[in-house]
Each structure stands twice: as structure tokens, then as C-alpha cells.
N, CA and C of each residue as an Amber inpcrd file, in Angstrom:
protein
   144
  -3.4160000  -8.1030000 -14.8850000  -4.5370000  -8.1740000 -15.6000000
  -5.6810000  -7.7700000 -15.1180000  -6.5480000  -7.3000000 -15.4740000
  -7.9250000  -6.6150000 -14.8760000  -8.9340000  -7.8540000 -14.6400000
  -9.5610000  -7.5600000 -13.4630000 -10.6140000  -8.2620000 -13.2280000
 -11.8700000  -8.1750000 -14.2430000 -12.7420000  -8.8890000 -14.6160000
 -13.8790000  -8.8260000 -15.3550000 -14.6000000  -7.4310000 -15.0490000
 -14.8420000  -7.2290000 -13.7170000 -15.6720000  -5.9060000 -13.5080000
 -15.0340000  -4.8760000 -13.7230000 -13.6100000  -4.7640000 -13.6430000
 -12.9080000  -3.5450000 -14.0200000 -12.7770000  -3.4920000 -15.5110000
 -12.7580000  -4.4430000 -16.3320000 -12.7170000  -4.5900000 -17.8030000
 -13.7530000  -3.9070000 -18.2070000 -15.1620000  -4.3700000 -17.4950000
 -16.1700000  -3.7880000 -18.0690000 -16.4750000  -2.2190000 -17.9350000
 -15.8930000  -1.8960000 -16.6220000 -15.9300000  -0.5940000 -16.1560000
 -15.2690000   0.1740000 -17.0660000 -14.0330000  -0.2050000 -17.4570000
 -13.2280000   0.5970000 -18.4420000 -13.5260000   0.8050000 -19.6870000
 -14.2720000  -0.3610000 -20.2280000 -14.8550000  -0.2770000 -21.6430000
 -16.0930000   0.7060000 -21.7460000 -16.8320000   0.7610000 -20.5340000
 -17.9490000   1.7170000 -20.4900000 -17.4540000   3.2400000 -20.5990000
 -16.4150000   3.4810000 -19.4410000 -15.9550000   4.8360000 -19.5370000
 -14.9440000   5.4400000 -20.2360000 -14.3700000   4.5810000 -21.1320000
 -13.4520000   4.9330000 -21.9940000 -13.6300000   6.0230000 -22.9920000
 -14.7830000   6.1750000 -23.6520000 -14.9950000   7.3140000 -24.6000000
 -15.2000000   8.7450000 -24.0070000 -15.1030000   8.7060000 -22.6000000
 -15.3340000  10.0380000 -22.0840000 -13.9430000  10.7270000 -21.8890000
 -13.8730000  12.1790000 -22.1000000 -12.6970000  12.8970000 -22.1170000
 -12.4850000  13.2480000 -20.4880000 -13.7600000  13.5980000 -19.5090000
 -13.3690000  14.1060000 -18.3790000 -14.1130000  13.1670000 -17.4210000
 -13.8600000  12.6120000 -16.4950000 -14.3700000  11.7230000 -15.5260000
 -14.4060000  12.2210000 -14.1790000 -15.3330000  12.1880000 -13.4050000
 -15.2190000  12.0080000 -11.9340000 -15.7050000  10.7110000 -11.5800000
 -15.0160000  10.0620000 -10.5050000 -15.2150000   8.6910000 -10.0440000
 -15.4700000   9.0130000  -8.5760000 -16.5570000   8.4050000  -7.9290000
 -16.6970000   8.5180000  -6.6640000 -17.0870000   7.0490000  -6.2850000
 -16.3980000   6.3010000  -5.3980000 -16.5580000   4.9300000  -5.2910000
 -16.4530000   4.6100000  -3.7030000 -16.7330000   3.5610000  -3.3440000
 -16.5840000   3.0950000  -2.1620000 -15.4480000   1.8570000  -2.1470000
 -14.4500000   1.9240000  -1.4420000 -13.1630000   0.9540000  -1.7220000
 -12.5380000   1.5910000  -2.2890000 -11.2320000   0.8020000  -2.8500000
 -10.2420000   1.2280000  -3.5510000 -10.2690000   0.7540000  -5.1710000
 -10.2550000   1.6580000  -5.8540000 -10.3090000   1.1870000  -7.3460000
  -9.2090000   2.2070000  -8.1790000  -8.2720000   2.2660000  -7.7260000
  -6.9900000   2.9800000  -8.2230000  -6.6130000   2.5860000  -9.4600000
  -7.0280000   1.3220000  -9.7080000  -6.5090000   0.6990000 -11.0200000
  -7.3930000   1.2580000 -12.0100000  -8.7080000   1.4870000 -11.9230000
  -9.5240000   1.9990000 -12.8700000  -9.1510000   3.5720000 -13.1980000
  -8.9980000   4.2280000 -12.0930000  -8.5400000   5.5990000 -12.2980000
  -7.1920000   5.8590000 -13.3480000  -6.1780000   4.7930000 -12.8160000
  -5.0240000   4.6920000 -13.3040000  -5.1890000   4.2680000 -15.0730000
  -5.9420000   3.3930000 -15.1570000  -5.9100000   2.7470000 -16.3930000
  -6.6780000   3.8310000 -17.3940000  -7.6770000   4.7130000 -16.9490000
  -8.3360000   5.6990000 -17.8440000  -7.5270000   7.1430000 -17.6650000
  -6.5210000   6.8840000 -17.0590000  -5.8380000   8.4910000 -17.0360000
  -5.0730000   9.1550000 -18.2200000  -4.7680000   8.3880000 -18.9620000
  -4.2390000   8.6460000 -20.2830000  -5.0260000   9.5910000 -21.1830000
  -4.6990000  10.8290000 -21.2770000  -5.3150000  11.9050000 -22.1990000
  -6.6260000  12.0630000 -21.6620000  -6.5980000  12.2610000 -20.3630000
  -7.8890000  12.5670000 -19.7460000  -7.7900000  13.2360000 -18.2080000
  -8.7190000  13.8790000 -17.9300000  -8.6610000  14.3720000 -16.6220000
  -9.5400000  13.5330000 -15.7790000  -8.9550000  13.0490000 -14.6020000
  -9.5800000  12.0650000 -13.6500000  -9.5450000  12.6620000 -12.3130000
 -10.6380000  12.6310000 -11.5900000 -10.8850000  13.0390000 -10.3380000
 -11.4080000  11.7180000  -9.5160000 -10.5430000  11.0710000  -8.6540000
 -11.1560000   9.9150000  -7.9660000 -11.3010000   9.8490000  -6.5900000
 -12.3360000   9.8030000  -6.1170000 -12.6750000  10.0010000  -4.7170000
 -13.0940000   8.6780000  -4.0410000 -12.5700000   7.9810000  -3.0350000
 -13.3090000   7.0830000  -2.5440000 -13.7180000   7.2550000  -1.1090000
 -14.7160000   6.4710000  -0.8980000 -15.5480000   6.7740000   0.3880000
 -15.4440000   5.8580000   1.3560000 -14.7640000   6.0240000   2.5480000
 -14.4200000   5.0960000   3.6160000 -15.5750000   5.3500000   4.5980000
 -16.0620000   4.1520000   5.2780000 -17.0080000   4.3480000   6.4020000
 -16.2190000   4.6130000   7.6680000 -16.5940000   5.6480000   8.4500000
 -15.8980000   5.7420000   9.8750000 -16.4380000   5.0170000  10.8490000
């Protein structure tokens, strides 16, 4: 089950065919959920 923030993000991004996601932390669940029939590039930024 997705958290409320993940569900909201998925509903906003679902209409797009190509997505580039740059985030802080790990949001693999979002990229995975949106990957069907789309091109997804997901990059996470980690503080050094």
C-alpha cells in the first residue's frame, strides 16, 4: 500500500509519458509504480 504522499504524487504524474525524477532520498516505489508504458529516469541525491 502506498503512503498518502506517494499516492498524491502518482496521481499528479500519471498523465505524463516521459518523466525525469530527481529527488532527495529513496522513492523507488514512485518510479516503479509509474514505469508501465513510460520512460522513467530517476536520480536520487545523497548528501556527502
